[in-house]
C-alpha positions in Angstrom: 11.7 41.3 2.5 15.0 39.6 1.6 15.3 36.9 -1.0 15.7 34.3 1.7 12.5 35.5 3.3 10.6 35.3 0.0 11.9 31.8 -0.6 10.7 30.8 2.9 7.3 32.4 2.2 7.0 30.3 -1.0 7.9 27.2 1.0 5.3 28.0 3.6 2.7 28.5 0.9 3.6 25.1 -0.6 3.1 23.5 2.8 -0.2 25.1 3.3 -1.3 23.8 -0.1 -0.1 20.3 0.7 -1.8 20.4 4.0 -5.2 21.4 2.6 -5.3 20.6 -1.1 -3.4 17.3 -1.7 -6.1 14.9 -0.7 -5.2 15.1 3.0 -2.4 12.7 2.2 -1.0 13.0 5.7 -3.9 11.3 7.4 -3.7 7.6 8.2 -7.3 6.8 8.5 -7.7 5.3 5.0 -8.1 1.6 6.0 -10.1 -1.2 4.5 -13.6 0.3 3.7 -16.9 -0.9 5.1 -17.4 -4.6 4.4 -19.9 -7.4 4.9 -19.5 -11.1 4.5 -20.8 -12.2 1.1 -23.5 -14.8 0.9 -21.2 -16.9 -1.2 -17.4 -16.7 -0.9 -15.8 -16.6 -4.3 -12.8 -18.7 -5.2 -9.3 -17.1 -4.9 -5.9 -18.0 -6.3 -2.9 -16.5 -4.5 0.1 -15.8 -6.8 3.5 -15.3 -5.1 6.5 -14.4 -7.3 9.7 -15.4 -5.4 13.3 -15.0 -6.3 15.9 -15.9 -3.7 13.5 -15.5 -0.8 14.6 -18.4 1.4 15.5 -16.0 4.2 12.0 -14.6 4.6 9.7 -17.5 3.4 9.6 -19.1 6.9 8.1 -15.9 8.3 5.6 -15.3 5.4 4.5 -18.4 3.5 3.0 -20.2 6.5 0.7 -17.2 7.1 -0.7 -17.5 3.6 -1.2 -21.3 3.9 -3.0 -20.7 7.2 -5.6 -18.3 5.8 -9.0 -18.8 7.4 -11.0 -18.4 4.2 -14.5 -19.9 3.9 -14.3 -20.3 0.1 -11.9 -22.2 -2.1 -8.4 -20.8 -2.1 -5.1 -22.0 -3.5 -1.5 -20.7 -3.4 0.8 -20.6 -6.5 4.4 -19.8 -5.6 6.4 -19.0 -8.8 10.2 -19.7 -8.2 11.8 -17.0 -10.4 15.2 -18.6 -11.0 16.2 -18.7 -7.4 19.7 -19.9 -6.4 19.0 -20.4 -2.7 16.5 -23.2 -2.7 13.4 -21.0 -2.5 11.2 -23.5 -4.3 12.2 -26.6 -2.2 11.9 -24.6 1.0 8.3 -23.6 0.0 7.4 -27.2 -0.5 9.0 -28.2 2.9 7.0 -25.4 4.6 3.8 -26.6 3.0 4.4 -30.2 4.2 5.2 -29.0 7.7 2.4 -26.5 8.1 -0.4 -27.8 5.9 -3.3 -25.4 5.2 -4.2 -24.2 1.7 -3.0 -26.2 -1.3 0.4 -25.0 -2.6 1.8 -25.4 -6.1 5.4 -24.4 -6.8 6.5 -23.9 -10.4 9.1 -22.0 -12.3 8.7 -20.1 -15.6 12.3 -20.0 -16.7 14.2 -16.8 -17.6 12.1 -13.8 -18.8 12.2 -12.9 -22.5 13.3 -9.5 -23.7 10.9 -6.8 -22.7 9.8 -8.4 -19.5 10.8 -7.7 -15.9 11.5 -10.9 -14.0 8.8 -10.3 -11.4 6.0 -9.7 -14.0 7.1 -12.7 -16.0 6.7 -14.8 -12.8 3.3 -13.2 -12.2 2.2 -14.0 -15.7 3.2 -17.6 -15.2 1.4 -17.7 -11.9 -1.8 -16.2 -13.3 -1.6 -18.7 -16.2 -1.5 -21.6 -13.6 -4.3 -20.0 -11.6 -6.6 -19.5 -14.7 -7.0 -23.2 -15.0 -8.9 -23.1 -11.6 -11.3 -20.4 -12.8 -11.0 -18.1 -9.8 -13.1 -15.0 -9.4 -10.2 -13.2 -7.7 -6.4 -13.2 -7.8 -4.4 -12.2 -4.7 -1.0 -10.9 -5.9 1.4 -10.8 -2.9 5.1 -10.7 -2.5 7.2 -13.4 -0.8 8.1 -11.2 2.1 4.5 -10.4 3.1 2.9 -12.0 6.2 -0.9 -12.0 6.4 -3.1 -12.3 9.5 -5.3 -15.4 9.4 -8.4 -13.4 8.3 -6.5 -11.1 5.8 -7.9 -12.8 2.7 -11.4 -12.9 4.1 -11.3 -9.2 4.9 -9.9 -8.3 1.4 -12.6 -10.2 -0.4 -15.4 -8.9 1.8 -14.2 -5.3 1.1 -14.0 -5.9 -2.6 -17.4 -7.5 -2.8 -19.1 -4.9 -0.5 -17.6 -1.9 -2.2 -17.8 -3.2 -5.8 -14.1 -2.8 -6.2 -12.2 -4.4 -9.1 -8.9 -4.1 -7.2 -8.2 -3.7 -3.5 -4.7 -3.1 -2.4 -3.1 -2.6 1.0 0.2 -1.0 1.7 1.9 -3.5 4.0 3.3 -2.3 7.3 7.0 -2.3 6.7 9.5 -3.3 9.3 10.8 -0.5 11.6 13.3 -2.1 14.0 16.7 -0.8 13.2 17.7 2.9 13.6 17.8 3.5 9.9 14.4 1.8 9.4 12.9 4.1 11.9 14.3 7.1 10.2 13.6 6.2 6.6 10.7 3.7 6.4 7.8 5.9 7.7 9.0 8.7 5.3 8.8 6.2 2.4 5.1 5.7 3.0 4.6 9.4 3.7 6.2 10.4 0.4 4.2 7.8 -1.5 1.0 9.0 0.0 2.0 12.6 -0.9 2.5 11.6 -4.6 -0.6 9.3 -4.6 -3.2 10.5 -2.1 -5.2 7.4 -1.0 -8.5 9.2 -0.9 -8.2 10.2 -4.6 -7.2 6.7 -5.7 -10.5 5.2 -4.4 -12.6 8.0 -6.0 -14.4 7.1 -9.2 -13.4 9.6 -12.0 -10.2 10.7 -10.3 -7.1 10.3 -12.4 -4.8 9.3 -9.5 -4.0 5.5 -9.6 -1.6 3.5 -7.5 -1.3 0.2 -5.7 1.0 -1.5 -3.2 2.5 -4.5 -5.0 2.9 -6.5 -1.8 -0.9 -7.0 -1.4 -3.2 -6.7 -4.4 -6.6 -8.4 -4.6 -7.6 -8.3 -8.3 -10.7 -9.5 -10.0 -9.6 -12.1 -12.5 -12.0 -10.8 -15.2 -10.6 -7.3 -14.7 -7.0 -8.6 -15.1 -7.9 -10.2 -18.4 -9.8 -7.2 -19.6 -6.8 -4.9 -18.8 -4.4 -7.4 -20.4 -2.5 -7.7 -17.1 0.4 -8.3 -16.8 1.2 -8.3 -20.5 0.3 -4.6 -20.8 2.8 -3.6 -18.1 5.5 -6.3 -18.8 8.4 -3.8 -18.9 7.4 -1.8 -15.8 9.9 -1.6 -13.0 7.4 0.1 -10.7 4.8 -2.6 -11.4 2.3 -1.8 -8.7 1.6 1.8 -10.0 1.6 0.5 -13.6 -0.9 -2.2 -12.6 -3.2 0.3 -11.0 -3.1 2.6 -14.0 -3.9 -0.2 -16.3 -6.9 -1.3 -14.3 -8.2 2.2 -13.7 -7.6 3.2 -17.3 -9.8 0.3 -18.3 -12.6 1.6 -16.2 -11.9 -0.5 -13.1 -12.8 0.7 -9.6 -9.7 0.5 -7.4 -8.9 1.2 -3.7 -5.6 1.6 -1.8 -5.1 2.1 1.9 -2.9 1.3 4.8 -2.8 -2.2 6.2 -3.7 -3.4 9.7 -3.2 -7.1 9.1 -0.5 -7.3 6.4 3.2 -6.9 7.3 6.5 -7.0 5.4 9.0 -9.2 7.2 11.9 -8.1 5.0 14.7 -6.4 7.1 16.5 -3.3 6.0 19.0 -3.0 8.9 21.6 -0.8 7.1 21.3 2.5 5.3 22.8 0.7 2.3 19.9 -1.7 2.2 17.3 1.1 2.2 19.3 3.1 -0.3 19.2 0.2 -2.8 15.4 -0.2 -2.2 14.7 3.4 -3.1 17.4 4.1 -5.7 16.6 1.0 -7.9 13.4 2.6 -9.0 13.4 6.3 -8.1 14.5 7.5 -11.6 12.1 5.1 -13.2 9.4 6.9 -11.2 10.5 10.1 -13.0 10.2 8.3 -16.4 14.0 8.7 -16.8 13.4 12.3 -17.6 16.2 14.8 -16.7 13.8 17.7 -16.5 11.6 15.8 -14.0 14.7 15.0 -12.1 15.7 18.6 -12.0 12.2 19.7 -10.9 12.1 17.0 -8.2 15.4 18.1 -6.8 14.4 21.7 -6.7 11.0 20.8 -5.2 12.6 18.7 -2.4 15.0 21.5 -1.6 12.3 24.2 -1.6 9.7 22.1 0.4 11.9 20.2 2.8 15.2 22.0 3.2 14.3 25.6 2.9 12.2 25.7 6.2 14.9 24.7 8.6 17.6 26.6 6.8 15.5 29.7 6.7 14.9 29.4 10.4 18.5 29.0 11.2 19.6 31.8 8.8 16.9 34.1 10.1 17.9 33.6 13.7 21.6 34.0 12.9 21.0 37.3 11.0 18.4 38.6 13.4 15.8 38.5 10.6 12.6 37.8 12.5 10.5 37.6 9.3 12.7 34.9 7.7 12.9 33.0 10.9 9.2 33.1 11.5 8.3 32.0 7.9 10.8 29.2 8.0 9.8 28.1 11.5 6.1 28.0 10.6 6.8 26.0 7.4 8.8 23.5 9.4 6.1 23.3 12.0 3.4 22.5 9.4 5.8 19.9 7.9 6.4 18.3 11.3 2.7 18.2 12.1 1.8 16.4 8.8 4.5 13.8 9.6 3.2 12.9 13.1 0.3 10.7 12.0 2.5 8.3 10.0 4.9 8.1 12.9 2.1 7.2 15.2 0.9 4.5 12.7 4.4 3.0 13.0 4.5 3.4 16.8 7.5 5.7 16.5 8.4 8.6 18.8 7.3 12.1 18.0 10.8 13.5 18.2 11.5 11.9 14.8 9.1 14.3 13.1 11.4 17.4 13.1 14.1 15.2 11.4 12.0 14.9 8.2 14.1 17.5 6.4 17.2 15.3 6.9 15.4 12.2 5.7 14.1 14.1 2.7 17.7 15.1 1.9 18.6 11.4 2.0 15.8 10.6 -0.5 17.1 13.5 -2.7 20.5 11.8 -2.8 19.0 8.4 -3.5 17.0 9.8 -6.4 20.1 11.5 -7.9 22.1 8.3 -7.4 19.3 6.4 -9.2 19.7 8.7 -12.2 23.5 8.4 -12.1 23.2 4.6 -12.1 20.8 4.8 -15.1 23.2 6.9 -17.2 26.1 4.7 -16.3 24.2 1.9 -17.9 23.5 0.0 -14.7 19.8 0.6 -14.7 17.4 -0.7 -12.0 19.2 -3.6 -10.3 17.4 -6.1 -8.1 18.1 -9.7 -7.1 20.9 -10.2 -9.7 19.0 -8.6 -12.6 19.6 -5.2 -14.1 17.0 -3.4 -16.3 18.7 -0.8 -18.4 15.8 0.1 -20.7 12.2 -1.1 -21.1 12.9 -3.4 -24.0 16.1 -4.8 -22.7 16.7 -8.4 -21.7 17.6 -8.4 -18.0 21.4 -8.6 -17.5 22.7 -11.1 -15.0 24.5 -9.5 -12.0 
């Protein structure tokens, strides 16, 4: 066989391994586990870090205030130095909609070594601790919850004996770029952190989705959260590792009643979302970056290129190997497209989307070495111990 055929064969072998041996990451049936209503509903404090979120709060905050929860629940929105009136808007929404009690407070600028979001979370947990809750719900300001979302999360945590239950919110898929890029974002995340392994006791895999995390307050204190992860740019994965590393039982799955209302209408918006933390995911390691680029090329780009090259050269073996690898890839992508109610014809375009992610990852590294670091909401994190720069 030619060198191209051998490369296509390696790519096919990689896809067969991913299909069968990577925790069945491609399946979308990991939803909230079996749950029963507890005899007594524990108290819950909801912590919402918010920085310049006035555009999305009207679509998200009322859903939190309207939670149909049988126990005692209270919402703490931490205004993290917003310049768009986020805090006052939150108060207006609470006066207009009523529902759960809302406290709005601000922690001031984060000190050196803290990311802004985690500093806000720390402040919110400090406010909540005075109420003595059994659980904390950490949720982002762009997340809308169905009326029984909190009830379902608590019931699942109590029934399964979980110290942390997290749901990956269903992201918005309305624009053309969102349809192309967003389902792949969840697909790649599940490939890195197979949900089935996360919920298994004794498994090393740990991850969470920061938009919706129900955490036992005692567990947070035992794991020294968020202080132990104060510098983390990818705070949800760091949180899960801290909790699981401390012996906590965690669970992560896809959401049915939790949605992100944040729009990403342009490729530029999605590019920023991915590139701001992609190189941090690789621990700012050039060797990991090199391996990731090679892996993306081998796994996602080689199959279609081998098929095309084989057909052009009349090499049936190369074409067959590349085509079969592409077929397996396409098949594994279909479930997440169905979860997002997207057409099946998007599945064969996954190699193109993967190439975009490759470019975003490389751009993330370039921005890091230019000293721009991970930028978000006017702050730039250039290194773990750096004070955030103002953008």
